N, C-alpha and C positions, 0 to 999 in steps of 0.2 A: 583586826591587824593582821598579818601573817608577819611573820619572823625575817621574809625573803619574799622579793619579786617574783613572780608566775614564768618569764621567759629567760632569766638568766641565774635566778639565786642570788642576785646581789641582796646583801644583807640590810633589814631596816632598822629605825634605832626607836626604840620601843620607850612610850612611858617609862620612867623613873630610870631609866639602864645606867647601868654603872660601867665608867671608861669608854663611854660613847665614840670618842674619837677613835678607839682603834678599828670598831664597825662602818664607823664614816670612811677609814684609811683603807679599810678592805675593800671596800665600794668601788671607790675611788683608783686602786688597784686593776680590777678587774674591768671597769668603766675604761681605762688609760689602756687594757691589754684588747678590749673587742670593740673599742672606736677605728674603726677604718680599720681593722686587721691585714699584716702579713707578716707570712712566714718565713722559713728559710728553707722547707722542706717540705715535700708529702709524703706520706708514708713508711716512716722515720721508724725503727724500732729498737733502737736503744737511743739516750741522751748524749748528745755532745760532750766531751768532757770541758770544755770551757766556756757557756754559754756567756752570753753578754744581757744585764736585764735588758726587758724590754724585746727582747727574742722570743721567736715562737716557730714553733713547729705543728704539721698534723699527725699525731701519731697513728704508725701502722696498724697493721691488724695480728702483731704476735708482739709485742711489745713487752722489754724486757727493763733492769733495772729500776732504776726509780719511775718509769714510767710500765709497770707491771699492772696489769690492770684496767690500764686505761685506752686500748683501743679505740680508734677513729674520734680523738679527743685532741681540741685543742690544747697543746702542753705551752704555758707560757713562762717564763723564767723571770723572777721578779730577786730582790733583793732577799727577801725572805724565803727562799727559794724555789719551786715548782709550784702553777697553779695549773689547775685544768678546768676547763670549761668545753660541757656538752654542745654539740652542733645543732643548733636547727632547722629545719628544712627551709631552702631559699639563702643561708645564711653564706656568703661572700668574703673568699679572704684571697687575698693578692698574691701573688710565690714571684716574690722578687727576681730572684735567679733567671726564670726564663719569662718574665715580663708579661706574664699570662694571671687572668682570674683562677681560680677554682670555687666550686660551688658545691654545699652539701646539697643533696637530691631528696634528706630526709633515709637513705638506703647507704648513701655512699660518697664520695668524694669527686666531684666532676672534674679535670682537669683542662681548662683552655676552650671547652668548649665554649659557644654564644648561644641562647636559642631565643629565638621569639616569630615574628609573623612574618617582619618584615623588614630590610634594612634600607632606611630613609637616610641619604644626605642633603645636607642644603633644601632640606621638604619636600624632594624629589625622592621617589621610591624607587632604587636601582635594582633590589633584586625578592623575589615575594616569592608565595608557596611554590614547589615545585608543576611546570605543566606537563600536560600529557604529552610521549611519548611523537617525537617527527619522525615517520619512516623511512626507510633506507630508497633511496633514488632507483636500484635495480638496474639489473644489465638492460640498456638501449630507452631507458625510460625519459621523460619528460624531466629533466632539472627545473622547470620554473613554478610548479606545484613546492618543489620541495626546499626552493630558496625564499618562498614566498614566507613557506609554514616557518624559516628559521626566524625569516624578518620581522617575522608576526611575536613571536620568542622575546627576542630582543625587546623591541617594545614595549611588550607588557612587564615585561621585568623594567624597563626605564632605561636599559644597557645604551639604547639608541631613542634619538626624538622620532617622532610620529611624525 
């Protein structure tokens, strides 16, 4: 058995360990911070002067002060001070001030982008992969083929019914 969990390094309680409550409480503090996390800001380099317990930030690329050496980390303020957590690929946090999610792609934090293969609403696909370009009508051309191509694209994306 290792001393910590493999993904987030939460402390394990080991057999015969003294003061088990310290390790258990530390694990609970980290789980509390990581379970559906919300952050105050993304890319902040200087810690706020008066954080409240439970508040969190995504540290910027040139941190200073108490955050020095913690670039791109999640910084959580607790009653015991700052706790830091390295992001994992796919980790998503909510940026409350903007009402958007921020996802760690393995190299950087991506703010407000949704990715997927299709947008499905009430079981109906309304947007799918981008189709081929529809050509311009040109001067004096017949508008019917172009209009039909537009209608076909709208139907393929589920934006209008067939």
